[in-house]
C-alpha positions as CSV (number, residue, x, y, z in Angstrom):
1,M,98.4,113.7,69.3
2,S,101.0,113.3,72.1
3,R,99.9,112.1,75.5
4,S,101.9,112.2,78.7
5,F,101.9,109.4,81.2
6,E,102.4,110.3,84.9
7,L,103.2,108.1,87.9
8,P,99.7,107.2,89.2
9,D,98.6,107.0,92.8
10,L,99.8,103.6,93.9
11,G,98.0,103.5,97.3
12,E,97.2,105.3,100.5
13,G,100.3,107.0,101.9
14,I,102.5,106.3,98.9
15,H,104.0,109.4,97.3
16,E,107.1,108.2,95.6
17,G,108.8,105.1,94.2
18,E,112.0,103.8,92.7
19,V,112.0,102.7,89.0
20,L,113.2,99.1,88.9
21,A,112.9,98.5,85.2
22,V,111.7,100.2,82.0
23,L,110.2,97.4,79.9
24,V,109.7,99.4,76.7
25,S,111.9,101.5,74.4
26,V,111.3,104.6,72.3
27,G,109.4,103.8,69.1
28,Q,107.9,100.6,70.4
29,E,104.2,100.0,69.8
30,V,102.2,99.2,73.0
31,S,98.6,98.4,73.7
32,E,96.6,99.6,76.6
33,G,97.2,97.3,79.6
34,D,100.7,96.2,78.5
35,V,103.2,96.4,81.4
36,I,105.7,99.2,80.7
37,L,107.4,99.8,84.0
38,E,108.3,98.2,87.3
39,V,108.3,100.5,90.3
40,E,109.1,99.7,93.9
41,T,107.5,101.7,96.7
42,D,108.2,101.5,100.4
43,K,105.4,98.8,100.6
44,A,105.8,96.6,97.5
45,A,107.1,96.3,93.9
46,V,104.4,96.9,91.4
47,E,104.0,96.6,87.6
48,I,102.7,99.7,85.9
49,P,100.4,99.1,82.8
50,S,100.2,101.4,79.9
51,P,97.0,103.6,79.9
52,Y,97.2,104.1,76.1
53,T,97.5,102.3,72.8
54,G,100.2,103.8,70.6
55,K,103.9,104.3,70.1
56,V,106.3,105.2,72.9
57,Q,107.6,108.7,71.9
58,E,109.9,109.6,74.7
59,I,111.0,108.1,78.0
60,F,111.9,110.4,80.9
61,V,113.0,107.9,83.6
62,K,115.6,105.1,83.9
63,P,116.2,102.3,86.5
64,G,117.2,103.7,89.8
65,D,115.3,107.0,89.5
66,I,113.1,108.1,92.4
67,V,109.8,109.5,91.1
68,N,106.9,111.2,92.8
69,V,103.2,110.6,92.1
70,G,102.3,112.9,89.3
71,D,105.8,113.0,87.7
72,V,105.8,112.5,83.9
73,M,107.5,109.2,83.1
74,M,107.0,108.9,79.4
75,S,104.9,110.1,76.4
76,F,103.0,108.3,73.8
77,S,102.1,109.1,70.2
78,N,99.1,107.7,68.3
79,G,100.7,108.6,65.0
80,D,99.0,111.9,64.3
81,E,101.9,114.2,65.1
82,A,104.1,115.8,62.5
83,A,107.2,113.8,61.9
84,A,109.4,116.6,63.3
85,G,107.4,117.1,66.4
86,V,109.3,116.6,69.7
87,V,107.6,116.3,73.0
88,Q,109.2,118.2,75.9
89,K,109.0,116.9,79.4
90,P,106.2,118.8,81.1
91,T,107.2,120.5,84.3
92,P,105.3,119.6,87.5
93,T,102.3,121.6,88.4
94,T,103.2,124.3,91.0
95,A,101.7,127.4,92.4
96,E,101.7,130.4,90.0
97,P,105.2,132.0,90.3
98,A,105.6,135.4,91.8
99,P,107.3,138.2,89.8
100,V,111.0,137.9,89.4
101,E,111.6,141.0,91.6
102,A,109.7,139.4,94.4
103,E,111.5,136.1,94.0
104,V,114.9,137.8,94.3
105,S,114.2,140.3,97.0
106,A,111.8,138.4,99.4
107,P,111.3,134.8,100.6
108,P,108.3,132.8,99.4
109,P,105.0,134.3,100.7
110,S,103.4,132.7,103.7
111,R,100.1,131.0,102.9
112,K,97.9,131.7,105.9
113,D,94.5,131.3,104.4
114,G,93.9,127.7,105.3
115,P,95.5,124.3,105.9
116,V,98.3,123.2,103.6
117,P,97.7,120.0,101.6
118,A,100.2,117.5,102.8
119,S,100.3,113.9,104.0
120,P,100.6,113.0,107.7
121,A,104.2,111.8,107.1
122,T,105.1,115.1,105.4
123,R,103.6,117.1,108.3
124,R,105.6,115.0,110.8
125,L,108.8,115.6,108.8
126,A,108.1,119.3,108.7
127,R,107.7,119.3,112.5
128,E,111.0,117.5,112.9
129,L,112.9,119.9,110.7
130,G,111.2,123.0,112.0
131,V,109.7,123.9,108.6
132,D,106.5,126.0,108.3
133,L,104.5,124.2,105.6
134,H,102.9,127.6,104.7
135,R,106.2,128.8,103.4
136,V,107.0,125.7,101.3
137,T,106.4,125.9,97.5
138,P,104.5,122.7,96.6
139,S,105.5,120.5,93.7
140,G,103.0,117.7,94.0
141,P,99.7,117.4,92.2
142,A,96.9,119.8,93.1
143,G,99.3,121.9,95.2
144,L,100.4,119.0,97.5
145,V,103.5,119.6,99.5
146,T,105.8,116.6,99.3
147,A,108.4,115.3,101.7
148,E,111.1,116.3,99.1
149,D,109.7,119.9,99.1
150,V,110.2,120.0,102.9
151,R,113.7,118.6,102.7
152,N,114.7,121.0,100.0
153,F,113.3,124.0,102.0
154,A,115.3,122.9,105.1
155,E,118.5,122.2,103.2
156,N,118.5,125.7,101.5
157,G,118.8,127.3,104.9
158,E,115.2,128.6,104.9
159,A,113.8,126.5,107.8
160,A,110.9,128.6,108.9
161,V,110.7,130.1,112.4
162,A,107.5,131.4,114.0
163,A,106.5,134.8,112.8
164,P,106.2,137.5,115.5
165,D,102.4,137.5,115.4
166,E,102.4,133.7,115.8
167,A,104.9,133.7,118.7
168,A,102.6,135.9,120.7
169,T,99.8,133.4,120.4
170,Q,101.8,130.2,121.3
171,A,101.0,128.6,124.6
172,P,103.7,129.4,127.2
173,V,104.4,125.8,128.0
174,A,105.1,125.0,124.3
175,A,107.5,128.0,124.0
176,E,109.4,126.8,127.0
177,M,110.0,123.3,125.7
178,P,113.6,122.6,124.6
179,P,114.4,121.7,121.0
180,T,114.3,118.0,120.3
181,A,116.3,117.9,117.0
182,I,119.7,116.2,117.2
183,S,122.4,117.0,114.7
184,I,123.9,114.0,112.9
185,P,127.7,113.9,112.8
186,E,129.4,113.7,109.4
187,L,130.7,110.2,108.6
188,P,134.4,109.6,108.2
189,D,136.0,108.5,105.0
190,F,135.9,104.7,105.5
191,S,137.9,104.0,102.3
192,K,141.1,105.3,104.0
193,W,141.1,102.1,106.1
194,G,140.4,99.7,103.2
195,S,138.2,99.0,100.2
196,V,134.4,99.7,100.4
197,E,131.3,99.2,98.3
198,R,128.5,101.8,98.1
199,V,125.0,100.3,97.5
200,P,122.0,102.6,96.8
201,F,119.8,102.9,99.9
202,R,116.3,103.0,98.6
203,S,112.7,101.8,98.7
204,I,111.8,99.3,101.4
205,R,115.1,99.4,103.2
206,R,115.1,103.2,103.3
207,A,111.5,103.2,104.6
208,T,112.5,100.7,107.3
209,A,115.4,102.8,108.4
210,K,113.2,105.9,108.6
211,Q,110.7,104.2,110.8
212,M,113.3,102.6,113.1
213,S,115.1,105.9,113.5
214,L,111.9,107.6,114.3
215,A,111.0,104.9,116.8
216,W,114.3,105.0,118.6
217,S,114.3,108.8,118.8
218,Q,110.7,109.3,120.0
219,I,109.6,106.1,121.8
220,P,111.1,105.2,125.2
221,H,112.6,101.7,125.1
222,V,112.5,99.3,128.0
223,T,112.8,95.5,128.4
224,S,110.9,93.5,130.9
225,Q,111.2,89.7,131.3
226,D,109.1,87.2,133.2
227,S,108.3,83.5,133.3
228,I,104.8,82.3,132.5
229,D,103.4,78.7,132.5
230,I,101.6,78.4,129.1
231,T,100.9,74.7,129.4
232,R,97.2,75.1,129.2
233,L,97.4,77.7,126.4
234,E,99.6,75.4,124.3
235,A,97.1,72.6,124.9
236,F,94.3,74.8,123.6
237,R,96.4,75.8,120.6
238,Q,97.2,72.2,119.7
239,K,93.5,71.3,120.0
240,H,92.2,74.0,117.6
241,K,95.1,74.5,115.2
242,D,93.9,72.0,112.6
243,E,90.4,73.6,112.7
244,I,91.9,77.1,112.0
245,E,94.2,75.8,109.2
246,A,91.2,74.3,107.5
247,I,89.7,77.8,107.0
248,G,93.0,79.3,105.8
249,G,94.5,80.5,109.1
250,K,97.4,79.6,111.3
251,L,97.0,79.4,115.1
252,T,100.4,80.5,116.4
253,L,101.4,81.8,119.8
254,T,101.8,85.2,118.1
255,V,98.0,85.4,117.8
256,F,97.6,85.1,121.5
257,A,100.4,87.6,122.1
258,L,98.5,90.1,120.0
259,K,95.4,89.8,122.1
260,A,97.4,90.0,125.3
261,V,99.1,93.2,124.1
262,A,95.8,94.8,123.1
263,T,94.3,93.9,126.5
264,A,97.3,95.4,128.3
265,L,97.2,98.6,126.3
266,K,93.5,99.0,127.2
267,A,94.4,98.6,130.9
268,Y,97.4,101.0,130.7
269,P,96.5,103.6,128.0
270,N,99.6,105.7,128.6
271,F,101.6,103.0,126.8
272,N,99.3,103.6,123.7
273,A,100.3,107.2,123.5
274,T,102.5,109.7,121.5
275,L,104.1,112.9,122.8
276,D,103.3,115.9,120.5
277,T,106.2,118.2,121.3
278,Q,104.9,120.9,119.1
279,A,101.5,121.2,120.9
280,A,102.9,120.1,124.3
281,E,100.2,117.4,124.5
282,I,100.1,113.6,125.0
283,I,98.0,111.9,122.3
284,I,96.3,108.8,123.8
285,K,95.0,106.6,121.0
286,Q,91.8,104.7,121.5
287,Y,92.5,102.1,118.7
288,Y,94.8,99.1,118.9
289,H,96.9,98.6,115.7
290,I,99.8,96.3,116.4
291,G,102.8,95.6,114.2
292,V,104.3,92.1,113.9
293,A,108.0,91.8,112.8
294,V,108.4,89.3,109.9
295,N,111.8,88.1,108.7
296,T,111.9,88.1,104.8
297,D,114.5,88.0,102.1
298,N,114.3,91.8,102.0
299,G,115.0,92.1,105.7
300,L,112.8,92.7,108.7
301,I,109.3,94.0,107.6
302,V,106.5,94.9,110.0
303,P,102.9,94.3,108.7
304,V,100.3,96.0,110.9
305,V,97.2,94.1,112.2
306,R,94.5,96.7,112.8
307,D,91.8,96.8,115.5
308,V,93.2,93.7,117.3
309,D,90.9,94.3,120.2
310,R,87.8,93.9,118.0
311,K,88.8,90.7,116.4
312,S,88.5,87.1,117.6
313,I,91.3,84.6,117.8
314,K,90.0,82.9,114.7
315,E,89.8,86.2,112.7
316,L,93.3,87.2,113.9
317,S,94.7,83.8,112.9
318,I,93.4,84.2,109.3
319,E,94.4,87.8,108.9
320,L,97.9,87.4,110.4
321,S,98.6,84.4,108.3
322,A,97.6,86.2,105.1
323,Q,99.6,89.3,106.0
324,V,102.8,87.3,106.7
325,Q,102.4,85.5,103.4
326,R,102.0,88.7,101.4
327,T,105.0,90.2,103.2
328,R,107.2,87.3,102.3
329,D,105.9,87.3,98.7
330,R,107.0,90.9,98.0
């Protein structure tokens, strides 16, 4: 019997990854638990074990491929198939297709009977591109609309606009808001000025670029400088740093900066807010998750320390130290 192996769910918020290495070949015997693939997501590189014991019958991916959760990556045989049997790559699960006439003559039907299954990141991308998720045909497992579905829909010139019945119900203030999308100019041909090298832009570096672009486009940036005497703070740090190191932490000035930022955000909540241009609302967050930039061999990575306001200096020292170490080990 042939069995297909799909890319499993690798963690919360992870929907795709890049194949770094295929560690088996067609016809190779493997046991359950043997490492068969290496895949890099926007968070880490992971080893994928085989869920089956048997022979590798067909491999559908190669290093460099971008695969989504649920995509079939290879198939296995336990030796019961006929010698001439060939396994075809299954197609991703999608909604039941409409009749051919409807596909040719009309755009995909709008699903208005409930919320569309999609991750927060995909919903945000849809808002940025002006895409109505109800009109996007899902390709993810269980009808999940993926970020690639949204991009394909927008690139095909079918970016959804509000239907007449929806436009009448929109709040006037939201309708009056100017569009925030900015067109990106086409790059020149740099090779006409000299030799160039093109390197694939994927995984962690691609995820970093997305977040930085999003931050620059949606978060007002301002710099403020001041001088502060931290003599007593540094004396306190020196006094207790050995005690913290003994329990696995590291008492750095960054730990005190985290507590200071959380305290400031509580005092000035408008700094802990996001502008929702679609709903014409300001979202004021009542939690304090703070990112800390860490320099690694893979570039600048920002692990997030959650609920900073609820944790003691000792707890933050231990958690931040562990997060920084995990980030550098990736």
